[in-house]
Every structure is written in C-alpha cells, then in structure tokens.
N, C-alpha and C positions, 0 to 999 in steps of 0.2 A: 728263411728255404722252407725249412718245416712251413712256419705259416704257411707259407706261399701255396704252399701244397695240402692242406689244410685247406685256404680259402679255394681255392679250385673243387677239391673233395666236395667242400660243400655249395658250391653253387651247383656240384652236376648230377649230382643228390638232388636239393633241390629243383631244379629243373626238370628233375624224370617227372615229377609227383604231381602239378599240376597239372598236365593230359588227364591221368587219369581221375582226380578227382571232376572237374569240368564235363565231361567224362559221363559222372555219373550227377552230377548236377542236372546235366538234359535227362535225362532216362527219370531221377524220381518224381522232377516237374512236367514230363511228361511237355518242356519246353511252354509251356501255359506263363507268358508272360511278364505275368505279375507279378503268379509267385517267384519266378526263374530270379528279373532281379532282387525279389528279398531274401532268399538262402544269397547269391551273390556279392553283396553289399561286403562280408566278410571275405569273401575268399579272396573277387577282387584290388581286396585291399593287400593283401597277403603274395600274390599272385610273384610280384619279383622280389622280396625277399627271403634271405637265410632261414629254413626251415631248420633248430632246432632237433624236434623231434625225426624225424624221418631218420635226418642223420648221426642220434642216439640206438635207432633202432642197428640204424647198417651197419654202424661202428661194433656194435655189444658183437652185433651177427660177427659179425667178418674176425676179432679178436677171437671169436672161439672155432675159426675156422671155417666158415661159411665161404662158396665160393659162385653163388650163384647169387647175389643179391640182387640182379636186374631179373628176374624169373621169380624175387615174390618182395618185388616194389609196391605193390597192391595194400600187402601187410602195413608197411612204411609208412603211405599212404592214409595207411587208415587212420594211427595213431596221430596224424594232423589232420584230419576231420575235426575226430573227436574233443580238437584240438583245439580247433576251428569254432566251434559248436560253445566252446566256453566260455570266449568273445559276445558271442549269436547271445547268448542267457544272460552271462552279466550286464548286457547294454542293456535290457530289464530292469534291473535294477540300481542301476546308478545314472547321472543325467551326464553322457556323455557326448561331442561331438558328433552330431552327427543325427542320431540317437534320443532327440531329447521328445520328442510326442511321443502320447500313450498310442497311438497305431502304430507307432513303428519302433517301439519296445514290444507292442504284442508280436506282430510283425516278423521279430530279430526272433524270440522265445519258438514261434512254431521251424524256425529255420534251426534252428539247435536240437527241439527234439526230430527235423527231417539228418542233419550231418548223423546225429548219433545212428540212426542206422544206415547212412552211408558210409559209417565203419564197419558198423556189422559185415556189409555187403561189401566192399572189398576187401576183410580176410576170409571169406568164402571164397572171391576166386581162385586159390588158393587151396580148395578141397583134393585139384587134382595133381599138385606138385608137394602137398606133404599131405604126412600122412593126416587122421580122423581126431588122430590122436591130439598131434601136433597143436591141430587148428584151437580144437574147445579149448585149451590150452592159451592158446591169444586169446580168445574169443573171453578168457575169462579175467590176463589181465584187462580188458576195454574197460569190461564190468568193474573191474578194483579198481582202473584209476577214476572209472566214472563214480559210482562210490562216497568213497570219499574226495575230490571235487565238492560234494556237495554239500556234503558233510561242511566243509570249510566256506562256502557259502555261509549258511549258518553263523560259524567261528565271526565271521565281516560280518554279515547281517545282524546280526543278534544276541551275537555278545563283544565284537570288540568295536562298542558302538559311545556314542556321545553321551549317553544315558547310563553307562558305568562306565564311565571315566573317574568317582568318588572310589569305587570299590579297588580300580587298579589302581588310584594315587594313595588309598595305605597303605595298597602291596603291591610292589611292583614287581616281583618273584612271579606273580599270578598271574601279571599283566606278559613276563616273558617269556613264562611256562604257554600264556595263551597264543597268546600269537607266533611263538614257535610251533606251534599245535596248526594253530590257520596256514604257518607255507608251509609245512613239514606234508598237510591232511591236502592241503591242493595243487603243488609242486612236485614234491618231495617224491607221496606215492605211483603220482605220474611218474615222474621220468623213471622211477626206482620202473614199473613193468613193466616200461620201453624196454629197457636196458632187457629188461627178464624176456622179453618178447622174442626180442635177437639173439643170444641168448641161447631160447628154444626152439627159435627155428634154424639154430644151428645143428642140432642136439649135442645141448653141452655138456657139460658134467654136473652134479651138484655144485658142488668146490665154486665152481666158473658162474650156474648161474645165481647163487645165494650174495658170492662177489662185486657182482656188476652190478642186482637190483639192489645191492647197500648203495655203489657209488653209486649206483641216479640216485639214489634218496635222497642221500647228503649234495650232489653237485644242486640236484632240483629247490632243495629251498633253502639254500645258499643263494641262486639264482634271486627268487622272489625275493629273501632279503633285501637285492643288489636295487632289482628292480622298484621295489616302495623308494626306495633315497632318489635316484632317476627320472624317477618323476615330480622330481622339483626341480628336475634341469633341461637344457635349451641341447642343440651338438646331437646327433648320430646318435648318442645314447634316449632319445626323447623321439626325435623325427621317425626309428626305428619300430617305433614304439607300433604295436596295432593301428593304437588314433591316435589324437592329440588330447588328451585330458585335463589339460588347465591346472593343474590341481584339487584334481577331482577329489581323490582322498579327504583332504584339508576339507575344502568343501563340501561336501557330505557329511565330515566329521567320521571318519573312518580310523579305525585306532588303531594303526602304522605305527611304525620303530619309529619313523621321523616323527611324527606327530606325539604324539606319548612321551618325548623325548624331548620336545620347545616347548606341550605344552606340562610338561614338571616341572623343567627345572629352567627354562627360558620364557617365563612368562610373558617378558617383557619386546623379548623376539615372535613370538606364537604372536599378538597381539597387531606387531606391526607390521606385521605377514599377512597375516586374512585381510588385514583392512587393505594395503598390497592390492590382495586376489581377489578381490569383491569387482573392479575393474576386468574390462576385456582383456584381455594381456598381450602386453606389446614388448619389444626388445627391451625397452628400457624398466617397465616393471620386471623380467625374468632376472635381466643382471640386480637392478636387487632385490630381488630373493636370493639367487647367489648368496650376495654379500653377507645376508645375514645370516648362512647357514653353514658358512666358510669360516665365522665367527662363533661357533659352537664345535663342540666335542664329535656330533654329532655321526661327520664325515669318517673319525677314528673309527668311530665305537662299532660302524658299516665293516670295514675293511680288514680291522682285527678280525673277525665275527667271519667274512669271508676267506682267509689267507687260514683259518683253522681249520676250514671248512677240507678246502684246501689241501694240505694235507692229510686229512683225515681219508678222502675218496682215493688220493693216491693211497693213501698206504690199503684201499680195499681193493687195487687192482695187484698189490704184491706177489698176487696166486698166478700170474701171468707172465710169460717171460717176454724182457725186452723184442719185440720187432717192432714190422712199420704200423699194423693197425694202432697197436699199443702208443706211440708217438704222435696219436692219427687222433686217438679220443684223452687222453694227454694234453695234448693243444686246444680242445675244445672245452678240457679241465679250466688253462688256464687265462680264459677269460675272468675267473674270479682272483687272480693270483696278480691280473692288469695293475697295472700301478699308473696308467694313459687318465681315466676316469679320475679317478678320486687326486687325481693330480691340474686334474683340470676343474672338476670341483671344488679344491681345498685354492683355488685363484679364483674362482669368480669366473669361469668361463664356459 
C-alpha cells in the first residue's frame, strides 16, 4: 500500500515539473529550431521518467512542515534542470549512444551551460513567494552542487582512469577512498543539497536541515554506486537510465568499483567480458555478461555497501517523528535495500 502511494506521489511530482522545463527551454532558445533540438535531446528522454531530484526536494520540504509545494514547484524543477545539465555535459566526455560525433558533443556542452542558467531562472521565479534570504540560500545549494559535480568529473576523467590502474592495484584503500569521493562529490552532495533546499524552503530548524542534508548525501552516494553496477545489466535498471551506454565505463576504461574489482580479482573474467562487449550488444551478449558477473562477489559487495548506507540514512532521519511524509521519504530510500535488482543480477536475469 505504502509503495503504491509513493509511486503515485512520484508520478504526480514528476508530471508537474516538465511543463515548467519546456516553458524555460522555449524561452531561452527563442524557439530557434536547431538550438531547441539540441537542448531538447536529453529533456525529451527524461519526459516520462520518474524524477528523483524534484521528489527528494518535495519530500524534504513536506517532512519539515511545508504545505504549499505546488506554489514553489519551480524550485524542484530547478534541481531537475541542473541534473539534466550534468547528463548534457557528461555526454561530451564519453562515447554515449546518440552523442558520438564531436559536433554533437560540442552542442551538448552548450546545452549544459544553458540548463545551468535555466536552474537559476526557475528559482528566481519564487522571489514573490519566498524571502530573498531563502532564495539566496537555495541558489547557493545549486552552486555547491554544480561545483562538486565537476570536481567529481575530474576524479572520473583524470584519477579513476586506466592510466592510474597500477597505482590503485598497489593500494586498494586508495582506490576505495577516491572512488567513494567521486560518488560523494558527484551524487552525494547534489542529493544532500537538494534535500537541504527543501528544508530551507520550509523554514526548517537547523537540526532538520542538517539531518536532511546528511540523509541526501548518504542516499545519493550509495545510489551512484548502485548505478555503476546497473550499467552492466538489462531490464528496468538499464532501460530507466537516460541513455543506453552499452558498458561505457569499461569501454572507456573508467575505474568504477565493478571495473576495478573485475580487473583486480577476476582478470580472466574481465578479459572475457571485454572481448564480448567489443561487438554490438545483443541479448545473448548481455546474458553472457550477466553470467560472468554472477560468478563473482561483486554483486554481494555492492549490496552490502548499499544496506549499510540504508541503515545510516534511516538513522539520519531519527529527529523526525513518524508521519506520512517520513514514511514516503523512507520508501524513496528503500531502493537501497531492495532485493529485486540483486536477485536478478545474481541469477543472470
């Protein structure tokens, strides 16, 4: 029952956001056809997807007593605009399907800068609804998120890369530290600032703000690690991703936890997997990859980390009494403790 309520809540929140984004896209491009097509590429892919950042903002706002989400839903839309800007920028760095040529990569980097400005414009639409001090604090949440997203991109491109594998092979602790930092900077802080912004909009007290920021940081970091594993799997975890990147991390020699683990402890399986994915992916190849991964400890390792994060994030909300809003935010969190994905992964399905 609670899960169905959450699904409806997530759907309603997501559907309320996209008309705002479409309006801003039309305005910022002056409906110039080519620019409109460029910036719309990723927005259109997100159109019918559940939007977790706006939902996290809304839940954080309401758990702190906020009653008028639909009066400030443009702020929730701002965090989705920033989220999309990261997909647009990242497409310039890796070979994602649909964004392969240099011209397309350059176009999406331009789109990313425009989306970043859309985020600020959306927040400023609440100047007549919220105090200017509150608006400034929320804009700062956007700035902190953006700053750390690109610190994480530095980790991704320049530290956690193939050229540094020997260094990390000699020190697994150093790899774990840098990998965690990359996930924390890129997703943990972003989710933490999204939750903090919701609390700020609700005029929460300092204890509530700190609790929700910590909750978001733990949740976002763990979700990033799960998504790195989900890159290797078909089905809803893969089809719900923004683009089908066909094992992009391993093809681009990015040292995510799954790639590092395979390369360090399962070299024979790693080489077998790399040989498989050189060809265009099809169902047979995907199933073969799944069977290779199911014969390692990789899935159990990610699941253990996610469950620890689940417990820590749940504890972070201990200052809030049980309520409908708290039940909903715990349902959002439950993805970290879900057995569905891990079961399918372990069974090669």
